[in-house]
C-alpha positions, 0 to 999 in steps of 0.5 A: 511498460507503456501498454500497462496502466500501472506497471508492477515495481519489478518492471517499473524499476527493472533497470535499477534492479538489474544494476543493483544485482550486478554490483551486489556482492553481499550474502543472499539468503536462499534464492534472493536476487538481492542481499538484505543490504541491497533490498534496503537500498532499493526500498529506502534509497542510497546514502553516502555511506553506502558508497554506490557510484549511482544514486538510488531514489527512495521509494518508501518513506518511513522509519528504516528500522521497520524496513530492516525488521521486515527484511530480516523476517522474510529471511526467517521461517516466520511470515511477515504481517504489515499492519496499520491504518488505511493509506500508510503504504503497507501494500506498496512496501510489500510490493517493493520488498517482493520486487527486490527479493524475487523480482515478482510482486504479482503473486497476490491473494486479495482478502475479502469476505468472499475469499475461500480456501481455494484462493489460498491453496488450489482449485480445479479446471472443471472442464479438464477434470470432466474430460481427463480426470483430476491431475496436475494438468487440471490443477489451478494453483493459487498465487500462494502455491505458485510462489511456493513452487518458485521459491518466491514471496506470496502476498496476502492483502487484507488478511483480516477481511477473510473469515477465520477458517480461511485464514487458518488455511495459512497455518500449515503452509507457514508451519510445514511449508507444503500443501497436500492435494488429497484428490491425487493418488501420486505426487500429491504434495507440493513443497515450498522451495527455499526462499518462499515466504508470505507478506500479509497486510492487515488494516488496523481499523478492521480489528475485531472483524475477523481477528487472527487466531493465536496459532496464526499470530505465532507464525507471523512477525508483526510490523506496525506501520504508523500514519506519517505525520511528519510534514517533511516526510509527507511532503516527500511522499506526495511529491514522489507519487504526484511526479509519477502521475504527471509522468504517466499522463504526460502533464506539464504541471508545477506543484506550487510549494505554498499550495502543498503546504496548505494541503499538509497544514489542513490535514495536520489541523484535521488530525488535531480536530479528530484527536480532540473530538469527543465522539465518532460523530464529531470526527471524519470517517476518513483515516486522514492518511498520506494516501488520501492527500495524494488522492486529493492532489491527483484529483485536483491536477486532473480537474485543472487539466480538464476543466481549468487552465491546466494549473493546480488551483487552490479552489480545485484542491479544496473541492477535491479535499472535500469530495475525498473526505466527506463520505457520510452524509450529513455527519461528515458534512457537518464536521467539515463545515465546522472545521472550515469555519473554525480553522480554514477561515481563520488561516485565510484571514491571518495568512491570505495567499492561496488560503483565500481561494482554498477557503472559498473553494471548500465552501462551494464544494460543501454547498453541493452536499447540503 
């Protein structure tokens, strides 16, 4: 694990998963490693009424009903489609569910405009085919096919980024639960073992790019993941992810509560301004998600470590926020500049404290984009 830049959830939380599995006496669907109740505990953390002798930390912060619906779906014949704005934790939830259910979250297809049917089903080792002909030895299974063979969960990221004909390759897999290999004369069908299912994610901002067909929609249960706007939940998420960053880099940095409140309030104000804007030119392109808040804090911490006095400073936080959210030049610069003078400057005058340096840091950062 120490030699991996980012360990998958099943490795990062291996000890916890082993412990949960050892005490789990609940009914497990198919080949699941944990019962649905323990999967919920792993993802959402333990509660006093769970009666566990050891606390399990919360790893995904969202409504429990969404997680429960996702777990129930994965035990059914339908696939699971997590849909929501960028940065709402769809991929992280998919990874946690895969880690808890089958201890393998790495069978992933990344959807792009260049994704082909081969990425979903199988491809061929050309050198092997030339030398020995087409056979199971020269077959290269896709992550989805590998999951079918093992009875595990396959993941499909950004499904709507793929073209419609590629998407529809999933229809037969979700319906019949097998893949036919017509190039082989014998043993040419790969059947899915019990426990196989698919977790897909889709960006709600990509609707209209490559809409799912009605046939494919019927084979998925949709779980809408909303943007987290509750400050308490957002604060927990940011603290959780930043703690990981500090541990990974072995930084000894304090995250001042007052400074975190400045960040959360700024994002809340930006969302209000975006909701009240009359056109796209008057709002930032960014989704203003919790993931972007995490990115802002991480960038500010690194800036302070490498070019400051190793402390998280309001100026660095403002510089990181502007650098993260200003993408369109000059449209976003204009939007952010108006917001900074109308909202941040007002808060700095009324509340002082870290808001003062935060105000000046943002102004200096925006000067670089002029």
